All heavy atoms as TSV, in Angstrom:
chain	resi	resn	atom	element	x	y	z
A	1	MET	N	N	0.838	-1.165	0.000
A	1	MET	CA	C	0.000	0.000	0.000
A	1	MET	C	C	0.888	1.235	0.000
A	1	MET	O	O	1.869	1.293	0.723
A	1	MET	CB	C	-0.901	-0.026	1.240
A	1	MET	CG	C	-1.813	1.153	1.305
A	1	MET	SD	S	-2.906	1.222	2.734
A	1	MET	CE	C	-3.739	-0.314	2.669
A	2	ASP	N	N	0.542	2.205	-0.795
A	2	ASP	CA	C	1.317	3.445	-0.856
A	2	ASP	C	C	0.900	4.449	0.197
A	2	ASP	O	O	1.725	5.200	0.705
A	2	ASP	CB	C	1.178	4.086	-2.231
A	2	ASP	CG	C	1.830	3.273	-3.321
A	2	ASP	OD1	O	2.852	2.633	-3.027
A	2	ASP	OD2	O	1.319	3.273	-4.446
A	3	GLY	N	N	-0.385	4.504	0.519
A	3	GLY	CA	C	-0.843	5.482	1.496
A	3	GLY	C	C	-2.187	5.107	2.091
A	3	GLY	O	O	-2.938	4.303	1.531
A	4	HIS	N	N	-2.482	5.708	3.218
A	4	HIS	CA	C	-3.721	5.422	3.940
A	4	HIS	C	C	-4.077	6.644	4.768
A	4	HIS	O	O	-3.193	7.322	5.297
A	4	HIS	CB	C	-3.518	4.210	4.853
A	4	HIS	CG	C	-4.712	3.860	5.672
A	4	HIS	ND1	N	-5.777	3.167	5.146
A	4	HIS	CD2	C	-5.023	4.122	6.958
A	4	HIS	CE1	C	-6.690	3.003	6.096
A	4	HIS	NE2	N	-6.248	3.575	7.202
A	5	PHE	N	N	-5.357	6.935	4.905
A	5	PHE	CA	C	-5.797	7.983	5.815
A	5	PHE	C	C	-7.026	7.492	6.554
A	5	PHE	O	O	-7.791	6.668	6.055
A	5	PHE	CB	C	-6.074	9.302	5.088
A	5	PHE	CG	C	-7.145	9.226	4.042
A	5	PHE	CD1	C	-8.463	9.509	4.363
A	5	PHE	CD2	C	-6.839	8.887	2.746
A	5	PHE	CE1	C	-9.456	9.443	3.407
A	5	PHE	CE2	C	-7.824	8.822	1.779
A	5	PHE	CZ	C	-9.141	9.100	2.114
A	6	GLU	N	N	-7.179	7.970	7.773
A	6	GLU	CA	C	-8.301	7.538	8.600
A	6	GLU	C	C	-8.614	8.612	9.631
A	6	GLU	O	O	-7.722	9.306	10.110
A	6	GLU	CB	C	-7.963	6.216	9.285
A	6	GLU	CG	C	-9.167	5.522	9.832
A	6	GLU	CD	C	-8.923	4.044	10.088
A	6	GLU	OE1	O	-7.972	3.475	9.548
A	6	GLU	OE2	O	-9.713	3.475	10.856
A	7	LEU	N	N	-9.885	8.712	9.983
A	7	LEU	CA	C	-10.360	9.707	10.936
A	7	LEU	C	C	-10.598	9.099	12.313
A	7	LEU	O	O	-10.922	7.914	12.424
A	7	LEU	CB	C	-11.681	10.318	10.437
A	7	LEU	CG	C	-11.648	10.978	9.065
A	7	LEU	CD1	C	-13.060	11.325	8.629
A	7	LEU	CD2	C	-10.785	12.209	9.103
A	8	ASP	N	N	-10.489	9.937	13.325
A	8	ASP	CA	C	-10.883	9.602	14.703
A	8	ASP	C	C	-10.177	8.385	15.286
A	8	ASP	O	O	-10.799	7.516	15.891
A	8	ASP	CB	C	-12.399	9.412	14.802
A	8	ASP	CG	C	-13.159	10.689	14.550
A	8	ASP	OD1	O	-12.606	11.774	14.830
A	8	ASP	OD2	O	-14.306	10.623	14.078
A	9	LEU	N	N	-8.865	8.311	15.107
A	9	LEU	CA	C	-8.098	7.209	15.687
A	9	LEU	C	C	-7.635	7.572	17.089
A	9	LEU	O	O	-7.368	8.731	17.396
A	9	LEU	CB	C	-6.886	6.891	14.817
A	9	LEU	CG	C	-7.209	6.306	13.448
A	9	LEU	CD1	C	-5.936	6.114	12.651
A	9	LEU	CD2	C	-7.954	5.002	13.574
A	10	ARG	N	N	-7.526	6.574	17.915
A	10	ARG	CA	C	-7.013	6.747	19.266
A	10	ARG	C	C	-5.555	6.301	19.315
A	10	ARG	O	O	-5.051	5.658	18.406
A	10	ARG	CB	C	-7.840	5.908	20.260
A	10	ARG	CG	C	-9.299	6.289	20.325
A	10	ARG	CD	C	-9.515	7.382	21.349
A	10	ARG	NE	N	-10.870	7.848	21.405
A	10	ARG	CZ	C	-11.742	7.526	22.341
A	10	ARG	NH1	N	-11.421	6.723	23.309
A	10	ARG	NH2	N	-12.956	8.036	22.310
A	11	MET	N	N	-4.895	6.639	20.401
A	11	MET	CA	C	-3.480	6.340	20.565
A	11	MET	C	C	-3.177	4.866	20.297
A	11	MET	O	O	-2.233	4.543	19.589
A	11	MET	CB	C	-3.057	6.721	21.987
A	11	MET	CG	C	-1.605	6.517	22.283
A	11	MET	SD	S	-1.094	6.902	23.991
A	11	MET	CE	C	-2.331	7.981	24.614
A	12	TRP	N	N	-3.974	3.968	20.838
A	12	TRP	CA	C	-3.699	2.539	20.704
A	12	TRP	C	C	-3.947	2.039	19.280
A	12	TRP	O	O	-3.502	0.962	18.929
A	12	TRP	CB	C	-4.521	1.723	21.702
A	12	TRP	CG	C	-5.971	2.059	21.721
A	12	TRP	CD1	C	-6.943	1.576	20.892
A	12	TRP	CD2	C	-6.616	2.961	22.617
A	12	TRP	NE1	N	-8.147	2.129	21.205
A	12	TRP	CE2	C	-7.982	2.988	22.271
A	12	TRP	CE3	C	-6.190	3.751	23.678
A	12	TRP	CZ2	C	-8.921	3.758	22.943
A	12	TRP	CZ3	C	-7.127	4.516	24.342
A	12	TRP	CH2	C	-8.463	4.514	23.984
A	13	ASP	N	N	-4.641	2.813	18.452
A	13	ASP	CA	C	-4.835	2.442	17.055
A	13	ASP	C	C	-3.609	2.769	16.202
A	13	ASP	O	O	-3.453	2.232	15.114
A	13	ASP	CB	C	-6.024	3.206	16.450
A	13	ASP	CG	C	-7.351	2.868	17.102
A	13	ASP	OD1	O	-7.554	1.691	17.434
A	13	ASP	OD2	O	-8.169	3.794	17.273
A	14	VAL	N	N	-2.761	3.685	16.689
A	14	VAL	CA	C	-1.725	4.269	15.843
A	14	VAL	C	C	-0.290	3.944	16.271
A	14	VAL	O	O	0.580	3.780	15.422
A	14	VAL	CB	C	-1.896	5.811	15.803
A	14	VAL	CG1	C	-0.810	6.464	14.992
A	14	VAL	CG2	C	-3.259	6.180	15.269
A	15	VAL	N	N	-0.029	3.838	17.542
A	15	VAL	CA	C	1.354	3.840	18.032
A	15	VAL	C	C	2.207	2.721	17.431
A	15	VAL	O	O	3.268	2.990	16.873
A	15	VAL	CB	C	1.387	3.798	19.576
A	15	VAL	CG1	C	2.799	3.665	20.079
A	15	VAL	CG2	C	0.740	5.052	20.144
A	16	ALA	N	N	1.781	1.484	17.509
A	16	ALA	CA	C	2.602	0.377	16.996
A	16	ALA	C	C	2.739	0.452	15.475
A	16	ALA	O	O	3.828	0.292	14.929
A	16	ALA	CB	C	2.013	-0.964	17.410
A	17	ALA	N	N	1.635	0.717	14.783
A	17	ALA	CA	C	1.690	0.811	13.325
A	17	ALA	C	C	2.572	1.978	12.897
A	17	ALA	O	O	3.314	1.875	11.920
A	17	ALA	CB	C	0.287	0.969	12.751
A	18	GLY	N	N	2.502	3.093	13.619
A	18	GLY	CA	C	3.332	4.251	13.301
A	18	GLY	C	C	4.806	3.937	13.410
A	18	GLY	O	O	5.610	4.371	12.574
A	19	LEU	N	N	5.178	3.173	14.419
A	19	LEU	CA	C	6.577	2.780	14.571
A	19	LEU	C	C	7.029	1.920	13.399
A	19	LEU	O	O	8.102	2.139	12.833
A	19	LEU	CB	C	6.779	2.029	15.891
A	19	LEU	CG	C	8.187	1.513	16.142
A	19	LEU	CD1	C	9.177	2.667	16.222
A	19	LEU	CD2	C	8.231	0.671	17.399
A	20	VAL	N	N	6.210	0.965	13.005
A	20	VAL	CA	C	6.553	0.102	11.867
A	20	VAL	C	C	6.691	0.927	10.591
A	20	VAL	O	O	7.636	0.754	9.817
A	20	VAL	CB	C	5.501	-1.018	11.690
A	20	VAL	CG1	C	5.726	-1.786	10.395
A	20	VAL	CG2	C	5.521	-1.961	12.885
A	21	ILE	N	N	5.762	1.853	10.376
A	21	ILE	CA	C	5.805	2.703	9.180
A	21	ILE	C	C	7.093	3.515	9.151
A	21	ILE	O	O	7.794	3.560	8.130
A	21	ILE	CB	C	4.577	3.626	9.133
A	21	ILE	CG1	C	3.320	2.805	8.844
A	21	ILE	CG2	C	4.749	4.733	8.093
A	21	ILE	CD1	C	2.026	3.544	9.104
A	22	GLU	N	N	7.421	4.172	10.254
A	22	GLU	CA	C	8.627	5.009	10.286
A	22	GLU	C	C	9.897	4.184	10.168
A	22	GLU	O	O	10.840	4.596	9.491
A	22	GLU	CB	C	8.632	5.862	11.548
A	22	GLU	CG	C	7.580	6.957	11.487
A	22	GLU	CD	C	7.542	7.835	12.718
A	22	GLU	OE1	O	8.140	7.466	13.756
A	22	GLU	OE2	O	6.911	8.895	12.633
A	23	GLU	N	N	9.957	3.030	10.800
A	23	GLU	CA	C	11.141	2.176	10.699
A	23	GLU	C	C	11.344	1.667	9.273
A	23	GLU	O	O	12.466	1.394	8.869
A	23	GLU	CB	C	11.041	1.000	11.672
A	23	GLU	CG	C	11.182	1.396	13.125
A	23	GLU	CD	C	12.576	1.902	13.465
A	23	GLU	OE1	O	13.568	1.330	12.978
A	23	GLU	OE2	O	12.656	2.883	14.233
A	24	ALA	N	N	10.259	1.548	8.508
A	24	ALA	CA	C	10.345	1.088	7.125
A	24	ALA	C	C	10.609	2.236	6.146
A	24	ALA	O	O	10.657	2.020	4.942
A	24	ALA	CB	C	9.054	0.371	6.740
A	25	GLY	N	N	10.751	3.464	6.671
A	25	GLY	CA	C	11.033	4.611	5.812
A	25	GLY	C	C	9.818	5.402	5.400
A	25	GLY	O	O	9.914	6.322	4.589
A	26	GLY	N	N	8.658	5.046	5.945
A	26	GLY	CA	C	7.435	5.768	5.615
A	26	GLY	C	C	7.247	6.983	6.508
A	26	GLY	O	O	8.091	7.311	7.340
A	27	VAL	N	N	6.120	7.646	6.319
A	27	VAL	CA	C	5.791	8.859	7.061
A	27	VAL	C	C	4.383	8.725	7.603
A	27	VAL	O	O	3.481	8.238	6.916
A	27	VAL	CB	C	5.870	10.099	6.139
A	27	VAL	CG1	C	5.457	11.353	6.871
A	27	VAL	CG2	C	7.269	10.249	5.564
A	28	ILE	N	N	4.191	9.163	8.835
A	28	ILE	CA	C	2.868	9.227	9.433
A	28	ILE	C	C	2.712	10.609	10.050
A	28	ILE	O	O	3.633	11.120	10.677
A	28	ILE	CB	C	2.643	8.093	10.464
A	28	ILE	CG1	C	1.207	8.101	10.963
A	28	ILE	CG2	C	3.644	8.134	11.570
A	28	ILE	CD1	C	0.813	6.833	11.717
A	29	SER	N	N	1.564	11.226	9.795
A	29	SER	CA	C	1.350	12.581	10.293
A	29	SER	C	C	-0.128	12.805	10.542
A	29	SER	O	O	-0.963	11.957	10.211
A	29	SER	CB	C	1.846	13.614	9.275
A	29	SER	OG	O	0.987	13.690	8.163
A	30	GLY	N	N	-0.422	13.971	11.075
A	30	GLY	CA	C	-1.798	14.408	11.182
A	30	GLY	C	C	-2.309	14.819	9.815
A	30	GLY	O	O	-1.570	14.890	8.836
A	31	TRP	N	N	-3.580	15.124	9.752
A	31	TRP	CA	C	-4.276	15.458	8.511
A	31	TRP	C	C	-3.650	16.633	7.774
A	31	TRP	O	O	-3.699	16.716	6.566
A	31	TRP	CB	C	-5.715	15.787	8.883
A	31	TRP	CG	C	-6.740	15.545	7.837
A	31	TRP	CD1	C	-7.407	16.521	7.162
A	31	TRP	CD2	C	-7.258	14.304	7.381
A	31	TRP	NE1	N	-8.305	15.954	6.310
A	31	TRP	CE2	C	-8.241	14.590	6.422
A	31	TRP	CE3	C	-6.979	12.978	7.679
A	31	TRP	CZ2	C	-8.952	13.600	5.767
A	31	TRP	CZ3	C	-7.691	12.003	7.036
A	31	TRP	CH2	C	-8.657	12.309	6.090
A	32	THR	N	N	-3.060	17.566	8.528
A	32	THR	CA	C	-2.470	18.744	7.895
A	32	THR	C	C	-0.945	18.689	7.861
A	32	THR	O	O	-0.295	19.696	7.631
A	32	THR	CB	C	-2.932	20.031	8.611
A	32	THR	OG1	O	-2.563	19.963	9.983
A	32	THR	CG2	C	-4.434	20.214	8.503
A	33	GLY	N	N	-0.369	17.516	8.111
A	33	GLY	CA	C	1.072	17.333	8.013
A	33	GLY	C	C	1.822	17.483	9.315
A	33	GLY	O	O	3.032	17.279	9.363
A	34	GLU	N	N	1.130	17.839	10.391
A	34	GLU	CA	C	1.798	18.012	11.680
A	34	GLU	C	C	2.133	16.652	12.300
A	34	GLU	O	O	1.533	15.646	11.963
A	34	GLU	CB	C	0.904	18.818	12.641
A	34	GLU	CG	C	-0.245	18.043	13.262
A	34	GLU	CD	C	-1.462	17.852	12.373
A	34	GLU	OE1	O	-1.442	18.283	11.200
A	34	GLU	OE2	O	-2.425	17.239	12.841
A	35	GLY	N	N	3.099	16.667	13.209
A	35	GLY	CA	C	3.445	15.458	13.941
A	35	GLY	C	C	2.294	15.035	14.846
A	35	GLY	O	O	1.430	15.844	15.195
A	36	LEU	N	N	2.266	13.776	15.208
A	36	LEU	CA	C	1.203	13.262	16.063
A	36	LEU	C	C	1.558	13.457	17.528
A	36	LEU	O	O	2.688	13.184	17.932
A	36	LEU	CB	C	0.977	11.780	15.790
A	36	LEU	CG	C	0.603	11.416	14.365
A	36	LEU	CD1	C	0.453	9.908	14.236
A	36	LEU	CD2	C	-0.672	12.115	13.943
A	37	SER	N	N	0.596	13.905	18.310
A	37	SER	CA	C	0.796	13.986	19.759
A	37	SER	C	C	-0.563	13.926	20.439
A	37	SER	O	O	-1.568	14.371	19.894
A	37	SER	CB	C	1.527	15.277	20.143
A	37	SER	OG	O	0.718	16.392	19.872
A	38	TRP	N	N	-0.562	13.333	21.610
A	38	TRP	CA	C	-1.779	13.202	22.400
A	38	TRP	C	C	-1.553	13.816	23.762
A	38	TRP	O	O	-0.480	13.686	24.331
A	38	TRP	CB	C	-2.139	11.729	22.614
A	38	TRP	CG	C	-2.647	11.041	21.404
A	38	TRP	CD1	C	-3.943	10.905	21.042
A	38	TRP	CD2	C	-1.889	10.365	20.399
A	38	TRP	NE1	N	-4.041	10.199	19.878
A	38	TRP	CE2	C	-2.788	9.861	19.457
A	38	TRP	CE3	C	-0.536	10.153	20.197
A	38	TRP	CZ2	C	-2.388	9.146	18.335
A	38	TRP	CZ3	C	-0.136	9.454	19.089
A	38	TRP	CH2	C	-1.057	8.951	18.175
A	39	THR	N	N	-2.553	14.467	24.286
A	39	THR	CA	C	-2.486	14.967	25.656
A	39	THR	C	C	-3.264	14.067	26.593
A	39	THR	O	O	-3.091	14.140	27.798
A	39	THR	CB	C	-3.047	16.404	25.749
A	39	THR	OG1	O	-4.387	16.412	25.253
A	39	THR	CG2	C	-2.189	17.360	24.937
A	40	SER	N	N	-4.089	13.192	26.034
A	40	SER	CA	C	-4.925	12.302	26.834
A	40	SER	C	C	-5.265	11.074	25.996
A	40	SER	O	O	-5.392	11.178	24.772
A	40	SER	CB	C	-6.204	13.061	27.220
A	40	SER	OG	O	-7.268	12.197	27.435
A	41	PRO	N	N	-5.455	9.910	26.606
A	41	PRO	CA	C	-5.839	8.717	25.850
A	41	PRO	C	C	-7.187	8.864	25.147
A	41	PRO	O	O	-7.476	8.142	24.209
A	41	PRO	CB	C	-5.912	7.615	26.910
A	41	PRO	CG	C	-5.042	8.088	28.002
A	41	PRO	CD	C	-5.153	9.586	28.011
A	42	GLU	N	N	-8.005	9.803	25.587
A	42	GLU	CA	C	-9.307	10.016	24.957
A	42	GLU	C	C	-9.217	10.859	23.684
A	42	GLU	O	O	-10.189	10.957	22.942
A	42	GLU	CB	C	-10.279	10.689	25.932
A	42	GLU	CG	C	-10.741	9.783	27.056
A	42	GLU	CD	C	-9.700	9.642	28.158
A	42	GLU	OE1	O	-8.930	10.603	28.380
A	42	GLU	OE2	O	-9.655	8.579	28.784
A	43	ASP	N	N	-8.069	11.501	23.447
A	43	ASP	CA	C	-7.906	12.323	22.247
A	43	ASP	C	C	-8.057	11.467	20.996
A	43	ASP	O	O	-7.629	10.322	20.945
A	43	ASP	CB	C	-6.514	12.965	22.205
A	43	ASP	CG	C	-6.356	14.070	23.216
A	43	ASP	OD1	O	-7.357	14.470	23.836
A	43	ASP	OD2	O	-5.210	14.540	23.375
A	44	LYS	N	N	-8.654	12.055	19.970
A	44	LYS	CA	C	-8.773	11.392	18.673
A	44	LYS	C	C	-8.032	12.226	17.638
A	44	LYS	O	O	-8.053	13.452	17.691
A	44	LYS	CB	C	-10.232	11.260	18.271
A	44	LYS	CG	C	-11.022	10.332	19.151
A	44	LYS	CD	C	-12.437	10.230	18.651
A	44	LYS	CE	C	-13.247	9.292	19.525
A	44	LYS	NZ	N	-14.626	9.192	19.026
A	45	LEU	N	N	-7.381	11.550	16.712
A	45	LEU	CA	C	-6.642	12.235	15.654
A	45	LEU	C	C	-7.049	11.712	14.287
A	45	LEU	O	O	-7.434	10.559	14.132
A	45	LEU	CB	C	-5.142	12.030	15.811
A	45	LEU	CG	C	-4.464	12.721	16.969
A	45	LEU	CD1	C	-2.992	12.354	16.979
A	45	LEU	CD2	C	-4.627	14.221	16.887
A	46	ASP	N	N	-6.916	12.572	13.303
A	46	ASP	CA	C	-7.057	12.184	11.911
A	46	ASP	C	C	-5.644	11.966	11.384
A	46	ASP	O	O	-4.784	12.826	11.529
A	46	ASP	CB	C	-7.763	13.288	11.127
A	46	ASP	CG	C	-9.136	13.610	11.714
A	46	ASP	OD1	O	-9.736	12.712	12.330
A	46	ASP	OD2	O	-9.589	14.751	11.555
A	47	VAL	N	N	-5.381	10.807	10.796
A	47	VAL	CA	C	-4.026	10.375	10.489
A	47	VAL	C	C	-3.856	10.094	8.993
A	47	VAL	O	O	-4.746	9.540	8.350
A	47	VAL	CB	C	-3.689	9.100	11.310
A	47	VAL	CG1	C	-2.345	8.531	10.925
A	47	VAL	CG2	C	-3.736	9.407	12.791
A	48	VAL	N	N	-2.703	10.485	8.484
A	48	VAL	CA	C	-2.296	10.176	7.112
A	48	VAL	C	C	-0.973	9.419	7.199
A	48	VAL	O	O	-0.044	9.870	7.873
A	48	VAL	CB	C	-2.110	11.463	6.279
A	48	VAL	CG1	C	-1.608	11.139	4.889
A	48	VAL	CG2	C	-3.406	12.258	6.221
A	49	ALA	N	N	-0.889	8.269	6.548
A	49	ALA	CA	C	0.335	7.471	6.550
A	49	ALA	C	C	0.670	7.096	5.111
A	49	ALA	O	O	-0.223	6.840	4.305
A	49	ALA	CB	C	0.152	6.215	7.388
A	50	SER	N	N	1.972	7.066	4.810
A	50	SER	CA	C	2.367	6.725	3.444
A	50	SER	C	C	3.749	6.097	3.422
A	50	SER	O	O	4.443	6.051	4.431
A	50	SER	CB	C	2.364	7.972	2.564
A	50	SER	OG	O	3.496	8.767	2.849
A	51	ASN	N	N	4.144	5.680	2.217
A	51	ASN	CA	C	5.487	5.135	2.017
A	51	ASN	C	C	6.546	6.241	2.024
A	51	ASN	O	O	7.713	5.973	1.872
A	51	ASN	CB	C	5.553	4.344	0.714
A	51	ASN	CG	C	5.281	5.193	-0.509
A	51	ASN	OD1	O	5.174	6.411	-0.433
A	51	ASN	ND2	N	5.148	4.535	-1.642
A	52	GLY	N	N	6.122	7.479	2.203
A	52	GLY	CA	C	7.031	8.617	2.207
A	52	GLY	C	C	7.126	9.301	0.858
A	52	GLY	O	O	7.239	10.510	0.776
A	53	LEU	N	N	7.044	8.539	-0.209
A	53	LEU	CA	C	7.169	9.098	-1.553
A	53	LEU	C	C	5.914	9.854	-1.987
A	53	LEU	O	O	5.992	10.785	-2.777
A	53	LEU	CB	C	7.475	7.989	-2.562
A	53	LEU	CG	C	8.741	7.188	-2.291
A	53	LEU	CD1	C	8.857	6.030	-3.277
A	53	LEU	CD2	C	9.959	8.089	-2.350
A	54	VAL	N	N	4.768	9.449	-1.484
A	54	VAL	CA	C	3.500	10.052	-1.915
A	54	VAL	C	C	2.820	10.857	-0.811
A	54	VAL	O	O	1.679	11.269	-0.957
A	54	VAL	CB	C	2.525	8.969	-2.437
A	54	VAL	CG1	C	3.107	8.246	-3.640
A	54	VAL	CG2	C	2.159	7.995	-1.341
A	55	HIS	N	N	3.546	11.113	0.271
A	55	HIS	CA	C	2.914	11.742	1.432
A	55	HIS	C	C	2.367	13.139	1.125
A	55	HIS	O	O	1.228	13.450	1.475
A	55	HIS	CB	C	3.878	11.787	2.619
A	55	HIS	CG	C	3.177	11.924	3.924
A	55	HIS	ND1	N	2.547	10.861	4.524
A	55	HIS	CD2	C	2.975	12.989	4.730
A	55	HIS	CE1	C	2.003	11.264	5.657
A	55	HIS	NE2	N	2.243	12.563	5.799
A	56	GLU	N	N	3.143	13.959	0.461
A	56	GLU	CA	C	2.685	15.316	0.143
A	56	GLU	C	C	1.453	15.280	-0.761
A	56	GLU	O	O	0.502	16.038	-0.556
A	56	GLU	CB	C	3.808	16.129	-0.498
A	56	GLU	CG	C	4.994	16.369	0.427
A	56	GLU	CD	C	4.628	17.160	1.670
A	56	GLU	OE1	O	3.847	18.122	1.562
A	56	GLU	OE2	O	5.105	16.799	2.757
A	57	ALA	N	N	1.450	14.402	-1.735
A	57	ALA	CA	C	0.300	14.274	-2.635
A	57	ALA	C	C	-0.932	13.772	-1.883
A	57	ALA	O	O	-2.052	14.230	-2.131
A	57	ALA	CB	C	0.623	13.339	-3.788
A	58	LEU	N	N	-0.729	12.852	-0.962
A	58	LEU	CA	C	-1.845	12.337	-0.173
A	58	LEU	C	C	-2.409	13.428	0.751
A	58	LEU	O	O	-3.627	13.541	0.883
A	58	LEU	CB	C	-1.390	11.119	0.641
A	58	LEU	CG	C	-2.456	10.317	1.367
A	58	LEU	CD1	C	-3.563	9.860	0.430
A	58	LEU	CD2	C	-1.829	9.116	2.059
A	59	LEU	N	N	-1.542	14.237	1.338
A	59	LEU	CA	C	-2.016	15.353	2.154
A	59	LEU	C	C	-2.856	16.320	1.311
A	59	LEU	O	O	-3.905	16.788	1.759
A	59	LEU	CB	C	-0.840	16.113	2.789
A	59	LEU	CG	C	-0.133	15.418	3.937
A	59	LEU	CD1	C	1.110	16.200	4.336
A	59	LEU	CD2	C	-1.054	15.220	5.132
A	60	ARG	N	N	-2.418	16.606	0.105
A	60	ARG	CA	C	-3.203	17.480	-0.775
A	60	ARG	C	C	-4.551	16.847	-1.099
A	60	ARG	O	O	-5.579	17.524	-1.135
A	60	ARG	CB	C	-2.451	17.774	-2.074
A	60	ARG	CG	C	-1.351	18.807	-1.905
A	60	ARG	CD	C	-0.818	19.271	-3.258
A	60	ARG	NE	N	-0.290	18.187	-4.080
A	60	ARG	CZ	C	0.952	17.705	-3.990
A	60	ARG	NH1	N	1.798	18.212	-3.123
A	60	ARG	NH2	N	1.342	16.725	-4.769
A	61	ALA	N	N	-4.555	15.551	-1.320
A	61	ALA	CA	C	-5.792	14.853	-1.685
A	61	ALA	C	C	-6.826	14.878	-0.557
A	61	ALA	O	O	-8.019	14.943	-0.822
A	61	ALA	CB	C	-5.488	13.405	-2.077
A	62	VAL	N	N	-6.370	14.857	0.680
A	62	VAL	CA	C	-7.302	14.885	1.809
A	62	VAL	C	C	-7.580	16.292	2.297
A	62	VAL	O	O	-8.319	16.500	3.246
A	62	VAL	CB	C	-6.836	13.992	2.992
A	62	VAL	CG1	C	-6.703	12.550	2.543
A	62	VAL	CG2	C	-5.569	14.494	3.621
A	63	GLY	N	N	-6.975	17.282	1.661
A	63	GLY	CA	C	-7.263	18.662	2.010
A	63	GLY	C	C	-6.263	19.337	2.917
A	63	GLY	O	O	-6.493	20.446	3.372
A	64	GLY	N	N	-5.136	18.686	3.202
A	64	GLY	CA	C	-4.091	19.293	4.010
A	64	GLY	C	C	-3.228	20.230	3.163
A	64	GLY	O	O	-3.500	20.417	1.980
A	65	PRO	N	N	-2.193	20.799	3.739
A	65	PRO	CA	C	-1.380	21.780	3.023
A	65	PRO	C	C	-0.372	21.193	2.055
A	65	PRO	O	O	0.207	21.905	1.272
A	65	PRO	CB	C	-0.647	22.520	4.147
A	65	PRO	CG	C	-0.480	21.474	5.180
A	65	PRO	CD	C	-1.738	20.651	5.112
A	66	GLY	N	N	-0.116	19.848	2.158
A	66	GLY	CA	C	0.909	19.177	1.382
A	66	GLY	C	C	1.099	19.722	0.054
A	66	GLY	O	O	1.871	19.724	-0.753
């Protein structure tokens, strides 16, 4: 898969997969390209993940600044 985006994810939905993506050379970010961070386990984030090569294009496709 080249890229994926999803809405309303919680910390436990993202942390392990995010590590695998980054270790493989991919990129994971928020909907507008910002880094992911949580202040509480109840926080929900909109996430964009890619192989790194298509990340900017995927951000543009979902409406981010990419």
